[in-house]
Backbone as a printed PyTorch tensor [residue, N CA C, xyz], in Angstrom:
tensor([[[112.8400, 102.4170, 107.7550],
         [112.3860, 101.2650, 107.1440],
         [111.6570, 100.1250, 108.4520]],

        [[110.7360,  99.7510, 108.1140],
         [110.1110,  98.8240, 109.3010],
         [110.1700,  97.5370, 108.8670]],

        [[110.6360,  96.6240, 109.1450],
         [110.6500,  94.9980, 108.5540],
         [108.8300,  94.8370, 108.5650]],

        [[108.9770,  93.9350, 107.3670],
         [107.6580,  93.4520, 106.9830],
         [107.9050,  91.8770, 107.7460]],

        [[106.6440,  90.9320, 107.7490],
         [106.6770,  89.5540, 107.8720],
         [105.4670,  88.8930, 106.7660]],

        [[105.5220,  88.4130, 106.0980],
         [104.2940,  87.2510, 105.3000],
         [104.5980,  85.5070, 105.2860]],

        [[103.4710,  85.4090, 104.9830],
         [103.5410,  83.9610, 104.8980],
         [102.7360,  83.6720, 103.4620]],

        [[103.8750,  82.8230, 102.8550],
         [104.0180,  82.7750, 101.5950],
         [103.5630,  81.7230, 101.4980]],

        [[102.5640,  81.1300, 101.0200],
         [101.8870,  79.2160, 100.7610],
         [101.9530,  79.2620,  99.4140]],

        [[102.4340,  78.0880,  98.5940],
         [103.2390,  77.8280,  97.4450],
         [102.4130,  76.5660,  97.1290]],

        [[101.2730,  76.5740,  96.1330],
         [100.5550,  75.5390,  95.9830],
         [100.6410,  74.7530,  95.0540]],

        [[101.2580,  75.1750,  93.6280],
         [101.7870,  74.6770,  92.5190],
         [102.4740,  75.0790,  92.1360]],

        [[103.5780,  74.5380,  90.8180],
         [104.2870,  75.0430,  90.6550],
         [104.8290,  74.1690,  89.2560]],

        [[104.6060,  74.7470,  88.1740],
         [104.8720,  74.2450,  86.6440],
         [106.6100,  74.1260,  86.4930]],

        [[106.8960,  72.4030,  86.1930],
         [108.5450,  72.6120,  86.4670],
         [109.1110,  72.8550,  85.2530]],

        [[108.5710,  72.8620,  84.0180],
         [108.7690,  73.4080,  82.2770],
         [108.0820,  74.8890,  82.0610]],

        [[107.5520,  75.3360,  83.3290],
         [107.3640,  76.8950,  82.8750],
         [107.9290,  77.3300,  84.6900]],

        [[108.2720,  77.9290,  85.3260],
         [108.4480,  77.7300,  86.2560],
         [108.0150,  79.5300,  86.8500]],

        [[107.7360,  80.2660,  85.9570],
         [107.1940,  81.7990,  86.7450],
         [105.4430,  81.0720,  87.0850]],

        [[105.3200,  80.0680,  86.8240],
         [103.6030,  79.3920,  86.4100],
         [103.4570,  79.1200,  88.2600]],

        [[103.1350,  80.0410,  89.3450],
         [103.4100,  79.3110,  90.3600],
         [101.7240,  80.2140,  91.4360]],

        [[101.3610,  78.9220,  91.8190],
         [ 99.9500,  79.3350,  92.4900],
         [100.0940,  79.2570,  94.2040]],

        [[100.0090,  79.7960,  94.7320],
         [ 99.4370,  79.9510,  96.1710],
         [ 98.5330,  81.3810,  96.3770]],

        [[ 99.0320,  81.3570,  97.8160],
         [ 98.7370,  82.6190,  98.8450],
         [ 99.8030,  83.5110,  99.7530]],

        [[ 99.3880,  84.4430,  99.9140],
         [100.2850,  85.5800, 100.5910],
         [ 99.8150,  86.0600, 102.0400]],

        [[100.0130,  85.5390, 103.3460],
         [ 98.9670,  86.3690, 104.5220],
         [ 99.6780,  87.1530, 105.1760]],

        [[ 99.1070,  87.7890, 106.0670],
         [ 99.8710,  88.4710, 107.0730],
         [100.0410,  86.9870, 108.1230]],

        [[101.0130,  87.2030, 109.2180],
         [100.9990,  86.2020, 110.3670],
         [ 99.6460,  85.8040, 111.1110]],

        [[ 99.2350,  87.2450, 111.2310],
         [ 97.9070,  87.0190, 112.0330],
         [ 96.5700,  86.7740, 111.6380]],

        [[ 96.6660,  86.2210, 110.0810],
         [ 95.9410,  85.6040, 108.8810],
         [ 94.5660,  86.0590, 109.2760]],

        [[ 94.9940,  87.8370, 109.0490],
         [ 93.7820,  88.3610, 108.6360],
         [ 93.2670,  89.0390, 107.5610]],

        [[ 94.8570,  89.5200, 107.1170],
         [ 94.9210,  89.1050, 105.2030],
         [ 95.4920,  88.7090, 104.6110]],

        [[ 95.2250,  88.4490, 103.4960],
         [ 95.8510,  87.8390, 101.9080],
         [ 95.1850,  88.1190, 101.2660]],

        [[ 95.6590,  87.6000,  99.8950],
         [ 95.6400,  87.5140,  98.3910],
         [ 96.2130,  86.4450,  97.9420]],

        [[ 95.1920,  86.1220,  96.6460],
         [ 95.9050,  84.6870,  96.1860],
         [ 96.7990,  85.2490,  94.6720]],

        [[ 97.4970,  84.0230,  94.4550],
         [ 98.0990,  84.8520,  93.5330],
         [ 98.0390,  83.8370,  92.4560]],

        [[ 98.3710,  83.4330,  90.7040],
         [ 98.2010,  82.7960,  90.0220],
         [ 99.5480,  82.7440,  89.0320]],

        [[100.8720,  83.4730,  89.0570],
         [101.4690,  83.8470,  88.6180],
         [102.7200,  84.1880,  89.3800]],

        [[104.1510,  83.8990,  89.1530],
         [105.1070,  84.9020,  89.7780],
         [104.7610,  86.2060,  89.5170]],

        [[104.3540,  87.5040,  88.6630],
         [104.6010,  88.1920,  88.5590],
         [103.4200,  88.6200,  89.4510]],

        [[102.0910,  87.9020,  89.7460],
         [101.3800,  88.1320,  90.6380],
         [102.0580,  88.1490,  92.2260]],

        [[102.6560,  87.4820,  92.6620],
         [103.1620,  87.6600,  93.8220],
         [104.0330,  88.8420,  93.7950]],

        [[105.0830,  88.9290,  92.6240],
         [105.7450,  90.3850,  92.7020],
         [105.0730,  91.6270,  93.1850]],

        [[104.0890,  91.4200,  92.1770],
         [103.2380,  92.6510,  92.5720],
         [102.8240,  92.5710,  94.1600]],

        [[101.8350,  91.7320,  94.8390],
         [101.3620,  91.9690,  96.0180],
         [102.7050,  92.1740,  96.7450]],

        [[104.0490,  91.3900,  96.6620],
         [105.4300,  91.9140,  97.8520],
         [105.3470,  93.2210,  97.4840]],

        [[105.6030,  93.7230,  96.1770],
         [105.6750,  95.8530,  96.5980],
         [104.8120,  96.1000,  96.8710]],

        [[103.3860,  95.7320,  96.5330],
         [102.3170,  97.0630,  97.0690],
         [101.6500,  96.5020,  97.7060]],

        [[101.9230,  95.3910,  99.1020],
         [100.7690,  94.5930, 100.1050],
         [ 99.6960,  95.1570, 100.1960]],

        [[ 99.7340,  96.5280, 100.2740],
         [ 98.4300,  97.3060, 100.9900],
         [ 97.3240,  97.6330,  99.8180]],

        [[ 97.8650,  98.0280,  98.7460],
         [ 96.6220,  97.2630,  98.3440],
         [ 96.4140,  96.1740,  97.3560]],

        [[ 97.1190,  95.0100,  97.7960],
         [ 96.1630,  93.4830,  97.5460],
         [ 95.7780,  92.7970,  98.5020]],

        [[ 96.7600,  92.9910,  99.6790],
         [ 96.0170,  92.1390, 100.7760],
         [ 94.3340,  92.7170, 100.9710]],

        [[ 93.5390,  92.0900, 101.4360],
         [ 92.7690,  92.1850, 101.6570],
         [ 92.0730,  91.4560, 102.7970]],

        [[ 91.1350,  91.6230, 103.2700],
         [ 90.5820,  91.1700, 105.1190],
         [ 89.7900,  89.8640, 104.5930]],

        [[ 90.1190,  88.7760, 104.7520],
         [ 90.0210,  87.6070, 104.9430],
         [ 88.5960,  86.9350, 105.4170]],

        [[ 87.3530,  86.2930, 104.3050],
         [ 86.4830,  86.5250, 104.8440],
         [ 86.1080,  85.3160, 105.6610]],

        [[ 84.6650,  85.2300, 106.1680],
         [ 84.6390,  83.7290, 107.1100],
         [ 84.4380,  82.9740, 106.4390]],

        [[ 84.4990,  82.3760, 105.0910],
         [ 84.4710,  81.6450, 104.5100],
         [ 85.9060,  81.0070, 103.8150]],

        [[ 86.7250,  82.0540, 104.3340],
         [ 87.7550,  81.5380, 104.2140],
         [ 88.7990,  81.3970, 105.8160]],

        [[ 88.4270,  81.7220, 106.2090],
         [ 88.7660,  81.6660, 107.7260],
         [ 89.3710,  80.2780, 108.0370]],

        [[ 90.7950,  80.1290, 108.0270],
         [ 91.0540,  78.8970, 108.3040],
         [ 91.2230,  78.1370, 109.9710]],

        [[ 90.6230,  77.1400, 110.5580],
         [ 90.1470,  76.7580, 111.5840],
         [ 91.6460,  76.9940, 112.5720]],

        [[ 91.8950,  77.8400, 113.4580],
         [ 93.8530,  77.8420, 114.7610],
         [ 93.6080,  76.2580, 114.9960]],

        [[ 94.8700,  76.4630, 115.3860],
         [ 95.2620,  75.0350, 116.1120],
         [ 95.1560,  75.3190, 118.0990]]])
């Protein structure tokens, strides 16, 4: 089994509804990403990243420091 590394950015969580969470999963290189809007979405992305992670488009590219 090969270790996998992902960056998970959580942008929003609902205190009264902990399964309502929104954010982004991306590869460390920043070339592939997937957005999620619930805990179930996040779980699906992490279970099958090749199915969910897409190439980042030019408009989604974040400036590198």
